[in-house]
Structures are given as C-alpha cells and as structure tokens.
C-alpha positions as CSV (number, residue, x, y, z in Angstrom):
1,M,-0.2,0.0,0.0
2,Y,1.4,3.3,-0.7
3,G,1.1,5.7,2.0
4,F,3.2,8.5,3.4
5,K,6.1,9.1,5.6
6,I,7.4,12.3,8.1
7,A,11.0,12.4,8.8
8,F,12.3,14.5,11.5
9,A,16.0,15.1,10.7
10,K,19.3,17.0,10.7
11,S,21.5,17.9,8.0
12,R,24.3,15.6,7.6
13,R,26.7,18.5,7.8
14,F,26.8,20.8,10.7
15,S,24.3,23.8,10.4
16,F,24.8,26.9,12.8
17,V,21.2,27.7,12.1
18,G,20.0,23.9,12.9
19,W,22.0,24.1,16.0
20,L,20.1,27.4,17.0
21,I,16.8,26.0,16.3
22,Q,17.7,23.0,18.6
23,L,19.0,25.5,21.2
24,V,15.9,27.6,21.3
25,E,13.5,24.7,21.1
26,S,15.5,23.0,24.0
27,I,15.4,26.1,26.3
28,N,11.7,26.3,25.6
29,I,11.3,22.8,26.8
30,L,13.4,23.6,29.8
31,V,11.1,26.7,30.7
32,R,7.7,25.4,29.6
33,E,8.0,21.5,30.9
34,K,10.7,22.2,33.4
35,R,13.0,19.4,32.0
36,F,16.1,19.3,30.1
37,Y,15.5,18.0,26.8
38,W,18.0,18.4,24.0
39,L,16.0,18.0,20.6
40,P,17.7,15.8,18.4
41,F,16.9,17.1,15.1
42,Y,15.5,20.7,13.7
43,H,14.0,19.7,10.4
44,V,10.6,17.9,8.9
45,S,10.1,16.6,5.8
46,F,7.1,14.7,4.0
47,Y,7.5,11.9,1.8
48,I,5.0,10.3,-0.6
49,E,5.8,6.8,-1.6
50,S,3.5,6.6,-4.7
51,I,5.6,9.2,-6.1
52,D,8.9,8.7,-4.5
53,L,9.3,12.2,-3.6
54,W,10.2,14.1,-0.2
55,F,8.9,17.8,0.2
56,D,11.2,19.7,1.6
57,A,11.0,23.5,2.9
58,D,14.3,24.4,4.0
59,G,16.1,28.0,4.4
60,V,15.4,29.1,0.6
61,K,12.5,27.4,-0.8
62,V,10.1,24.6,-1.2
63,R,11.4,21.9,-3.1
64,S,11.1,18.0,-3.9
65,L,13.8,15.7,-3.4
66,T,14.3,11.8,-4.5
67,N,14.8,9.6,-1.8
68,K,18.5,9.5,-2.8
69,E,18.9,13.1,-2.6
70,F,17.0,13.3,0.7
71,Q,19.2,10.7,2.2
72,K,22.7,12.4,1.0
73,K,21.2,15.8,2.6
74,Y,19.7,14.5,5.9
75,Q,20.1,12.1,8.7
76,T,16.7,10.8,9.9
77,V,16.3,10.9,13.4
78,K,12.8,9.9,13.8
79,L,10.3,8.6,11.1
80,Y,6.9,8.2,11.2
81,D,5.0,5.7,8.5
82,F,1.4,6.3,7.7
83,E,-0.4,3.6,5.7
84,Y,-2.9,5.9,4.3
85,L,-3.6,6.8,0.7
86,V,-2.5,10.3,-0.1
87,P,-5.2,12.0,-2.2
88,H,-4.6,13.1,-5.6
89,D,-5.1,16.7,-4.6
90,C,-2.8,16.4,-1.8
91,K,0.1,15.1,-4.2
92,Q,-0.8,17.8,-6.9
93,W,-0.7,20.8,-4.2
94,L,2.6,19.5,-2.8
95,L,4.2,19.5,-6.2
96,D,2.4,22.9,-7.1
97,Q,4.6,24.3,-4.0
98,N,7.8,23.7,-5.6
99,G,9.7,27.1,-5.9
100,R,7.6,28.8,-3.0
101,V,9.9,31.1,-1.1
102,Y,11.0,30.1,2.5
103,S,8.9,31.9,5.2
104,Y,11.4,33.7,7.4
105,R,8.7,35.6,8.9
106,A,6.9,32.6,10.3
107,I,10.3,31.7,12.0
108,L,10.1,35.1,13.8
109,V,6.3,34.7,14.8
110,I,7.4,31.2,16.3
111,L,10.3,32.5,18.0
112,R,7.9,35.6,19.5
113,K,5.2,32.7,20.5
114,I,8.1,31.0,22.4
115,I,9.2,34.0,24.3
116,R,5.5,35.2,24.9
117,G,4.7,31.7,26.0
118,W,7.2,32.0,28.8
119,F,5.0,34.8,30.5
120,G,1.7,33.1,29.5
121,R,0.9,34.9,26.6
122,E,-0.5,33.7,22.9
123,V,0.4,35.0,19.5
124,D,-1.8,34.9,16.6
125,P,-0.8,32.9,13.4
126,I,0.0,34.3,10.6
127,I,-2.2,33.6,7.4
128,D,0.0,33.8,4.4
129,D,-2.1,32.0,1.9
130,D,0.0,29.4,1.0
131,S,2.7,31.7,-0.6
132,R,5.8,31.0,1.8
133,F,6.3,28.0,3.9
134,I,8.6,26.6,6.8
135,C,9.1,22.8,7.2
136,T,6.6,22.4,9.9
137,E,3.7,24.4,8.2
138,L,4.4,22.5,4.7
139,V,4.2,18.9,6.7
140,L,1.3,19.8,8.5
141,K,-0.9,21.5,5.6
142,A,0.0,18.3,3.7
143,M,-1.4,16.2,6.5
144,E,-4.4,18.4,6.4
145,K,-5.0,17.8,2.8
146,C,-4.8,14.1,3.5
147,G,-7.8,14.5,5.7
148,F,-6.3,15.0,9.1
149,V,-7.9,17.5,11.5
150,L,-5.7,20.4,12.4
151,T,-6.2,23.9,13.7
152,T,-4.8,26.9,12.1
153,D,-2.7,27.5,15.1
154,E,-1.2,24.2,14.9
155,I,-0.4,24.4,11.1
156,E,0.8,27.9,11.0
157,I,2.9,28.6,14.0
158,S,4.2,25.4,15.4
159,T,7.4,24.6,16.7
160,I,9.5,21.3,15.6
161,Y,8.8,20.1,18.9
162,E,5.2,20.9,18.9
163,T,4.9,19.4,15.4
164,Q,6.2,16.1,16.6
165,Q,3.7,16.0,19.3
166,I,1.1,16.5,16.8
167,I,2.1,13.9,14.3
168,E,2.4,11.3,17.4
169,R,-1.1,12.0,18.2
170,Y,-1.9,10.5,14.8
171,Q,0.1,7.4,15.2
C-alpha cells in the first residue's frame, strides 16, 4: 500500500541555524515543561511513497527531493510511517509548492510565540495564503490535505517539537 512518511531530521553537515533551532527549542522545553531535553533534530519533511518524492522547505525554498537526494542531505532521526493513501489533490498541491519562498517571517512569529509563552501570553498565527512555507507548516498542511484535522494555529505556528507531538497524536 502506498502511504506517506514524515521524517524528523538534521543535516548531515553541521548547520549553525539548525543548532540555533535546537538550542531555542530545548530552552523552551526547559522553561515550559521544567525538564532538560536536547531536541535531536531541527527539520521535518513529508514523503509520498507512490511518487517517491520528499517535500522539503528549507532555508531558501520549497522543493521536492528523490529519496537518494534526501538521504544524502539529511540524517533521519525519527520516522513516522502512515499507511494512508495520499489523495491526488494533496500530491498535486505539494508538487505545485515547488519553488515557493521560505517564510522567514513565520520563524520570527514562532520565536515570538516561544518567548511570549514563557510569560503565559498567546500569539496569533500568520495566514500567508500558502505563498511561503517553513518545514513544519508544509508538513502539517500536507497532513491536513490528507484529511487529518488540524487547527490554523497548529499549521501556521507550531515549533518543530510541537509538530512532532501533533504527528504522534495520529500514530
């Protein structure tokens, strides 16, 4: 059966930005959950088995990668396998996202959400009409297009750690 996979990964080469993401997320877990946990990954990607492509939003743009290209670029830390037929609309939507610009603004909103969360305050999501993406947003939007029920807040401003918790909810 053709399904999809979600991989939480890190670059095979050292990434200063990736390390910063891990640091901020780990500090957030320490402050919010009162426990030390070094997040072992800083990226998430969506794979559709039937077309053998990974969909990836990194620091530049959204693109599709073959499995070989993905394995060369990333080290998979945690893999979630969904035996769920991916609707044609979802496949087409993901293919149409190739070349979309990376959303640096979303990163700033997530950082603001983390800091405000330390003081018990909320942050509204950014609705950017699918014109820009970060990795978490692309993966969660793809899951929504597969029929999973997600809120706008979850899709638009989830940290990588929160994204993992959302995905585990459906395992």
